[in-house]
A tleap script that builds the chain and sets N, CA, C and O, in Angstrom:
source leaprc.protein.ff14SB
mol = sequence {
  NMET LEU ALA GLY MET ASP ALA ARG PRO GLU
  GLY PRO ASN ASP PRO ALA ALA VAL TRP ASP
  LEU ILE ARG ARG ALA ASP GLU PHE VAL LYS
  TYR SER PRO ASN ARG ASP PRO ALA THR ALA
  ARG ALA GLN ALA ARG ARG GLN LEU GLU ARG
  ALA ALA GLU ALA ALA SER ALA LEU THR ASP
  ALA ASP ALA ARG ASP ALA LEU THR ALA GLN
  VAL ARG ARG ARG LEU ASP ASP LEU ASP ILE
  ASP ASP ALA GLY CGLY
}
set mol.1.N position { 42.078 23.827 -6.033 }
set mol.1.CA position { 41.476 24.690 -5.003 }
set mol.1.C position { 42.544 24.950 -3.937 }
set mol.1.O position { 43.342 24.063 -3.631 }
set mol.2.N position { 42.563 26.126 -3.386 }
set mol.2.CA position { 43.502 26.488 -2.344 }
set mol.2.C position { 43.116 25.799 -1.045 }
set mol.2.O position { 41.942 25.567 -0.754 }
set mol.3.N position { 44.145 25.484 -0.281 }
set mol.3.CA position { 43.898 24.852 1.024 }
set mol.3.C position { 43.038 25.784 1.894 }
set mol.3.O position { 43.272 26.990 1.977 }
set mol.4.N position { 42.052 25.183 2.527 }
set mol.4.CA position { 41.170 25.978 3.401 }
set mol.4.C position { 40.062 26.688 2.656 }
set mol.4.O position { 39.202 27.310 3.281 }
set mol.5.N position { 40.060 26.612 1.348 }
set mol.5.CA position { 39.001 27.273 0.570 }
set mol.5.C position { 37.922 26.229 0.274 }
set mol.5.O position { 38.233 25.082 -0.046 }
set mol.6.N position { 36.703 26.618 0.378 }
set mol.6.CA position { 35.578 25.724 0.118 }
set mol.6.C position { 34.779 26.310 -1.039 }
set mol.6.O position { 34.512 27.511 -1.058 }
set mol.7.N position { 34.401 25.493 -1.984 }
set mol.7.CA position { 33.664 25.971 -3.156 }
set mol.7.C position { 32.238 26.329 -2.818 }
set mol.7.O position { 31.613 27.093 -3.554 }
set mol.8.N position { 31.698 25.807 -1.730 }
set mol.8.CA position { 30.308 26.095 -1.358 }
set mol.8.C position { 30.245 27.427 -0.643 }
set mol.8.O position { 31.174 27.790 0.079 }
set mol.9.N position { 29.151 28.167 -0.836 }
set mol.9.CA position { 28.971 29.403 -0.082 }
set mol.9.C position { 28.772 29.099 1.375 }
set mol.9.O position { 28.341 28.003 1.732 }
set mol.10.N position { 29.082 30.055 2.222 }
set mol.10.CA position { 28.890 29.879 3.665 }
set mol.10.C position { 27.383 29.808 3.934 }
set mol.10.O position { 26.576 30.414 3.229 }
set mol.11.N position { 27.035 29.055 4.968 }
set mol.11.CA position { 25.642 28.965 5.381 }
set mol.11.C position { 24.973 27.772 4.808 }
set mol.11.O position { 25.576 27.026 4.038 }
set mol.12.N position { 23.721 27.569 5.169 }
set mol.12.CA position { 22.976 26.393 4.750 }
set mol.12.C position { 22.730 26.394 3.224 }
set mol.12.O position { 22.604 27.447 2.600 }
set mol.13.N position { 22.669 25.228 2.673 }
set mol.13.CA position { 22.428 25.145 1.244 }
set mol.13.C position { 21.179 24.369 0.907 }
set mol.13.O position { 21.023 23.882 -0.212 }
set mol.14.N position { 20.279 24.253 1.887 }
set mol.14.CA position { 19.013 23.610 1.595 }
set mol.14.C position { 17.893 24.324 2.371 }
set mol.14.O position { 18.143 24.908 3.425 }
set mol.15.N position { 16.682 24.275 1.857 }
set mol.15.CA position { 15.574 25.004 2.472 }
set mol.15.C position { 15.355 24.673 3.948 }
set mol.15.O position { 15.051 25.574 4.730 }
set mol.16.N position { 15.499 23.420 4.348 }
set mol.16.CA position { 15.285 23.050 5.753 }
set mol.16.C position { 16.306 23.751 6.661 }
set mol.16.O position { 15.962 24.164 7.769 }
set mol.17.N position { 17.513 23.883 6.216 }
set mol.17.CA position { 18.533 24.544 7.015 }
set mol.17.C position { 18.230 26.047 7.127 }
set mol.17.O position { 18.441 26.644 8.183 }
set mol.18.N position { 17.738 26.654 6.043 }
set mol.18.CA position { 17.360 28.036 6.111 }
set mol.18.C position { 16.177 28.234 7.099 }
set mol.18.O position { 16.153 29.182 7.884 }
set mol.19.N position { 15.219 27.317 7.026 }
set mol.19.CA position { 14.080 27.381 7.920 }
set mol.19.C position { 14.536 27.267 9.361 }
set mol.19.O position { 13.963 27.924 10.230 }
set mol.20.N position { 15.549 26.456 9.649 }
set mol.20.CA position { 16.107 26.322 11.003 }
set mol.20.C position { 16.656 27.675 11.479 }
set mol.20.O position { 16.476 28.030 12.643 }
set mol.21.N position { 17.309 28.420 10.615 }
set mol.21.CA position { 17.814 29.756 10.971 }
set mol.21.C position { 16.666 30.681 11.332 }
set mol.21.O position { 16.746 31.434 12.302 }
set mol.22.N position { 15.600 30.620 10.548 }
set mol.22.CA position { 14.414 31.461 10.810 }
set mol.22.C position { 13.780 31.059 12.144 }
set mol.22.O position { 13.405 31.914 12.945 }
set mol.23.N position { 13.669 29.771 12.368 }
set mol.23.CA position { 13.077 29.290 13.630 }
set mol.23.C position { 13.913 29.723 14.834 }
set mol.23.O position { 13.369 30.062 15.885 }
set mol.24.N position { 15.225 29.709 14.676 }
set mol.24.CA position { 16.118 30.147 15.766 }
set mol.24.C position { 15.888 31.637 16.056 }
set mol.24.O position { 15.868 32.046 17.217 }
set mol.25.N position { 15.717 32.434 15.020 }
set mol.25.CA position { 15.409 33.841 15.217 }
set mol.25.C position { 14.096 34.012 15.990 }
set mol.25.O position { 13.994 34.864 16.873 }
set mol.26.N position { 13.110 33.207 15.656 }
set mol.26.CA position { 11.817 33.250 16.351 }
set mol.26.C position { 12.011 32.944 17.851 }
set mol.26.O position { 11.352 33.535 18.707 }
set mol.27.N position { 12.914 32.023 18.141 }
set mol.27.CA position { 13.158 31.708 19.562 }
set mol.27.C position { 13.793 32.856 20.302 }
set mol.27.O position { 13.472 33.094 21.466 }
set mol.28.N position { 14.698 33.583 19.643 }
set mol.28.CA position { 15.319 34.762 20.281 }
set mol.28.C position { 14.204 35.740 20.669 }
set mol.28.O position { 14.204 36.281 21.774 }
set mol.29.N position { 13.253 35.963 19.750 }
set mol.29.CA position { 12.171 36.911 20.024 }
set mol.29.C position { 11.244 36.368 21.111 }
set mol.29.O position { 10.865 37.094 22.030 }
set mol.30.N position { 10.887 35.101 21.001 }
set mol.30.CA position { 9.959 34.479 21.923 }
set mol.30.C position { 10.456 34.619 23.369 }
set mol.30.O position { 9.687 34.953 24.271 }
set mol.31.N position { 11.716 34.366 23.564 }
set mol.31.CA position { 12.257 34.363 24.944 }
set mol.31.C position { 12.864 35.706 25.334 }
set mol.31.O position { 13.493 35.811 26.387 }
set mol.32.N position { 12.690 36.727 24.511 }
set mol.32.CA position { 13.268 38.059 24.830 }
set mol.32.C position { 12.759 38.634 26.152 }
set mol.32.O position { 13.529 39.323 26.821 }
set mol.33.N position { 11.498 38.393 26.578 }
set mol.33.CA position { 11.049 38.963 27.856 }
set mol.33.C position { 11.849 38.409 29.045 }
set mol.33.O position { 11.908 39.025 30.109 }
set mol.34.N position { 12.461 37.240 28.841 }
set mol.34.CA position { 13.246 36.643 29.949 }
set mol.34.C position { 14.681 37.154 29.970 }
set mol.34.O position { 15.450 36.793 30.861 }
set mol.35.N position { 15.046 37.973 29.018 }
set mol.35.CA position { 16.414 38.509 28.926 }
set mol.35.C position { 16.319 39.969 28.580 }
set mol.35.O position { 15.260 40.583 28.718 }
set mol.36.N position { 17.419 40.526 28.132 }
set mol.36.CA position { 17.403 41.910 27.654 }
set mol.36.C position { 16.726 41.927 26.284 }
set mol.36.O position { 17.299 41.419 25.320 }
set mol.37.N position { 15.516 42.501 26.170 }
set mol.37.CA position { 14.779 42.425 24.905 }
set mol.37.C position { 15.540 43.022 23.725 }
set mol.37.O position { 15.483 42.475 22.623 }
set mol.38.N position { 16.243 44.121 23.928 }
set mol.38.CA position { 16.975 44.740 22.810 }
set mol.38.C position { 18.083 43.821 22.296 }
set mol.38.O position { 18.296 43.712 21.089 }
set mol.39.N position { 18.781 43.167 23.213 }
set mol.39.CA position { 19.831 42.232 22.823 }
set mol.39.C position { 19.224 41.051 22.064 }
set mol.39.O position { 19.752 40.628 21.036 }
set mol.40.N position { 18.128 40.532 22.571 }
set mol.40.CA position { 17.478 39.367 21.924 }
set mol.40.C position { 16.982 39.743 20.531 }
set mol.40.O position { 17.120 38.946 19.603 }
set mol.41.N position { 16.411 40.930 20.359 }
set mol.41.CA position { 15.960 41.349 19.034 }
set mol.41.C position { 17.135 41.541 18.078 }
set mol.41.O position { 17.032 41.226 16.893 }
set mol.42.N position { 18.240 42.054 18.591 }
set mol.42.CA position { 19.464 42.218 17.765 }
set mol.42.C position { 19.972 40.853 17.315 }
set mol.42.O position { 20.366 40.681 16.162 }
set mol.43.N position { 19.961 39.892 18.220 }
set mol.43.CA position { 20.372 38.536 17.863 }
set mol.43.C position { 19.424 37.937 16.825 }
set mol.43.O position { 19.862 37.262 15.893 }
set mol.44.N position { 18.145 38.184 16.987 }
set mol.44.CA position { 17.160 37.663 16.006 }
set mol.44.C position { 17.396 38.319 14.650 }
set mol.44.O position { 17.337 37.651 13.618 }
set mol.45.N position { 17.662 39.612 14.649 }
set mol.45.CA position { 17.931 40.291 13.385 }
set mol.45.C position { 19.155 39.720 12.683 }
set mol.45.O position { 19.128 39.485 11.474 }
set mol.46.N position { 20.228 39.497 13.439 }
set mol.46.CA position { 21.417 38.906 12.802 }
set mol.46.C position { 21.114 37.516 12.271 }
set mol.46.O position { 21.590 37.156 11.194 }
set mol.47.N position { 20.351 36.745 12.984 }
set mol.47.CA position { 19.988 35.394 12.551 }
set mol.47.C position { 19.149 35.501 11.250 }
set mol.47.O position { 19.366 34.724 10.320 }
set mol.48.N position { 18.224 36.429 11.181 }
set mol.48.CA position { 17.410 36.610 10.001 }
set mol.48.C position { 18.230 37.091 8.821 }
set mol.48.O position { 17.968 36.696 7.685 }
set mol.49.N position { 19.207 37.928 9.068 }
set mol.49.CA position { 20.104 38.358 7.988 }
set mol.49.C position { 20.888 37.186 7.413 }
set mol.49.O position { 21.082 37.095 6.201 }
set mol.50.N position { 21.343 36.279 8.300 }
set mol.50.CA position { 21.992 35.052 7.824 }
set mol.50.C position { 21.039 34.202 7.024 }
set mol.50.O position { 21.419 33.641 5.996 }
set mol.51.N position { 19.802 34.098 7.480 }
set mol.51.CA position { 18.784 33.310 6.770 }
set mol.51.C position { 18.499 33.918 5.401 }
set mol.51.O position { 18.344 33.184 4.425 }
set mol.52.N position { 18.427 35.246 5.310 }
set mol.52.CA position { 18.188 35.897 4.041 }
set mol.52.C position { 19.305 35.634 3.075 }
set mol.52.O position { 19.054 35.364 1.900 }
set mol.53.N position { 20.528 35.703 3.533 }
set mol.53.CA position { 21.676 35.435 2.707 }
set mol.53.C position { 21.658 33.985 2.202 }
set mol.53.O position { 21.914 33.715 1.029 }
set mol.54.N position { 21.350 33.071 3.116 }
set mol.54.CA position { 21.335 31.660 2.741 }
set mol.54.C position { 20.186 31.378 1.792 }
set mol.54.O position { 20.346 30.603 0.849 }
set mol.55.N position { 19.026 31.992 2.018 }
set mol.55.CA position { 17.859 31.805 1.154 }
set mol.55.C position { 18.164 32.308 -0.267 }
set mol.55.O position { 17.748 31.690 -1.247 }
set mol.56.N position { 18.877 33.412 -0.370 }
set mol.56.CA position { 19.178 33.976 -1.696 }
set mol.56.C position { 20.063 33.037 -2.518 }
set mol.56.O position { 20.094 33.127 -3.745 }
set mol.57.N position { 20.777 32.143 -1.845 }
set mol.57.CA position { 21.678 31.221 -2.544 }
set mol.57.C position { 20.990 29.919 -2.951 }
set mol.57.O position { 21.584 29.104 -3.657 }
set mol.58.N position { 19.754 29.715 -2.518 }
set mol.58.CA position { 19.042 28.492 -2.878 }
set mol.58.C position { 18.766 28.410 -4.372 }
set mol.58.O position { 18.421 29.410 -5.001 }
set mol.59.N position { 18.914 27.252 -4.922 }
set mol.59.CA position { 18.652 27.064 -6.364 }
set mol.59.C position { 17.191 26.805 -6.637 }
set mol.59.O position { 16.745 27.030 -7.762 }
set mol.60.N position { 16.416 26.340 -5.664 }
set mol.60.CA position { 14.991 26.100 -5.845 }
set mol.60.C position { 14.281 27.470 -5.695 }
set mol.60.O position { 14.183 28.022 -4.599 }
set mol.61.N position { 13.797 27.986 -6.828 }
set mol.61.CA position { 13.224 29.339 -6.827 }
set mol.61.C position { 12.018 29.459 -5.929 }
set mol.61.O position { 11.839 30.484 -5.272 }
set mol.62.N position { 11.169 28.412 -5.883 }
set mol.62.CA position { 9.972 28.483 -5.032 }
set mol.62.C position { 10.359 28.552 -3.562 }
set mol.62.O position { 9.797 29.347 -2.808 }
set mol.63.N position { 11.308 27.731 -3.153 }
set mol.63.CA position { 11.776 27.738 -1.767 }
set mol.63.C position { 12.452 29.067 -1.472 }
set mol.63.O position { 12.227 29.656 -0.415 }
set mol.64.N position { 13.274 29.543 -2.390 }
set mol.64.CA position { 13.983 30.814 -2.201 }
set mol.64.C position { 12.976 31.936 -1.969 }
set mol.64.O position { 13.126 32.725 -1.036 }
set mol.65.N position { 11.957 32.008 -2.811 }
set mol.65.CA position { 10.954 33.080 -2.677 }
set mol.65.C position { 10.150 32.954 -1.413 }
set mol.65.O position { 9.905 33.955 -0.739 }
set mol.66.N position { 9.728 31.744 -1.067 }
set mol.66.CA position { 8.934 31.532 0.153 }
set mol.66.C position { 9.724 31.875 1.401 }
set mol.66.O position { 9.220 32.561 2.290 }
set mol.67.N position { 10.958 31.401 1.471 }
set mol.67.CA position { 11.765 31.667 2.655 }
set mol.67.C position { 12.173 33.124 2.756 }
set mol.67.O position { 12.245 33.674 3.855 }
set mol.68.N position { 12.438 33.746 1.636 }
set mol.68.CA position { 12.766 35.173 1.630 }
set mol.68.C position { 11.579 35.994 2.136 }
set mol.68.O position { 11.758 36.967 2.868 }
set mol.69.N position { 10.370 35.596 1.744 }
set mol.69.CA position { 9.163 36.249 2.232 }
set mol.69.C position { 9.016 36.088 3.748 }
set mol.69.O position { 8.639 37.035 4.437 }
set mol.70.N position { 9.304 34.926 4.252 }
set mol.70.CA position { 9.231 34.675 5.719 }
set mol.70.C position { 10.248 35.547 6.458 }
set mol.70.O position { 9.943 36.120 7.503 }
set mol.71.N position { 11.437 35.640 5.915 }
set mol.71.CA position { 12.470 36.476 6.551 }
set mol.71.C position { 12.027 37.941 6.527 }
set mol.71.O position { 12.134 38.630 7.542 }
set mol.72.N position { 11.533 38.426 5.385 }
set mol.72.CA position { 11.099 39.805 5.266 }
set mol.72.C position { 10.003 40.122 6.250 }
set mol.72.O position { 10.019 41.185 6.871 }
set mol.73.N position { 9.029 39.204 6.410 }
set mol.73.CA position { 7.917 39.409 7.327 }
set mol.73.C position { 8.449 39.576 8.758 }
set mol.73.O position { 8.011 40.467 9.487 }
set mol.74.N position { 9.370 38.736 9.142 }
set mol.74.CA position { 9.929 38.784 10.501 }
set mol.74.C position { 10.763 40.044 10.724 }
set mol.74.O position { 10.702 40.651 11.794 }
set mol.75.N position { 11.540 40.435 9.717 }
set mol.75.CA position { 12.315 41.685 9.825 }
set mol.75.C position { 11.386 42.871 9.943 }
set mol.75.O position { 11.647 43.788 10.721 }
set mol.76.N position { 10.292 42.867 9.175 }
set mol.76.CA position { 9.303 43.958 9.268 }
set mol.76.C position { 8.712 44.012 10.673 }
set mol.76.O position { 8.540 45.093 11.237 }
set mol.77.N position { 8.394 42.819 11.250 }
set mol.77.CA position { 7.860 42.788 12.586 }
set mol.77.C position { 8.863 43.333 13.617 }
set mol.77.O position { 8.475 44.038 14.548 }
set mol.78.N position { 10.123 43.012 13.450 }
set mol.78.CA position { 11.139 43.562 14.362 }
set mol.78.C position { 11.225 45.078 14.210 }
set mol.78.O position { 11.381 45.791 15.201 }
set mol.79.N position { 11.126 45.578 12.971 }
set mol.79.CA position { 11.162 47.026 12.739 }
set mol.79.C position { 9.992 47.688 13.444 }
set mol.79.O position { 10.163 48.761 14.023 }
set mol.80.N position { 8.830 47.098 13.417 }
set mol.80.CA position { 7.640 47.661 14.062 }
set mol.80.C position { 7.847 47.658 15.588 }
set mol.80.O position { 7.558 48.649 16.258 }
set mol.81.N position { 8.347 46.544 16.126 }
set mol.81.CA position { 8.604 46.474 17.558 }
set mol.81.C position { 9.656 47.493 17.972 }
set mol.81.O position { 9.517 48.139 19.011 }
set mol.82.N position { 10.705 47.641 17.172 }
set mol.82.CA position { 11.746 48.594 17.536 }
set mol.82.C position { 11.249 50.043 17.461 }
set mol.82.O position { 11.778 50.920 18.145 }
set mol.83.N position { 10.241 50.287 16.636 }
set mol.83.CA position { 9.682 51.608 16.506 }
set mol.83.C position { 8.683 51.909 17.627 }
set mol.83.O position { 8.185 53.027 17.756 }
set mol.84.N position { 8.404 50.876 18.435 }
set mol.84.CA position { 7.499 51.076 19.548 }
set mol.84.C position { 6.034 50.879 19.223 }
set mol.84.O position { 5.152 51.351 19.941 }
set mol.85.N position { 5.784 50.166 18.115 }
set mol.85.CA position { 4.373 49.988 17.766 }
set mol.85.C position { 3.996 48.615 17.633 }
set mol.85.O position { 2.837 48.318 17.343 }
savepdb mol mol.pdb
quit
């Protein structure tokens, strides 16, 4: 292996770590009224995109599907909020 190269994909490699990314995105949204809401939602979206990528790499199909569904639901909610509804 080349120096500095890691065989593991970037990001969490277990369901609990993916869930932590999702929870962090929830915190960005929860506290958005105390900050610039658009910035907080953008941060939440980036966090959810990281969670989706990490979830897609999980080898446990049930966990992968469940966490992917959680990410999708939250992204859909952000899309609704961004559309003003």
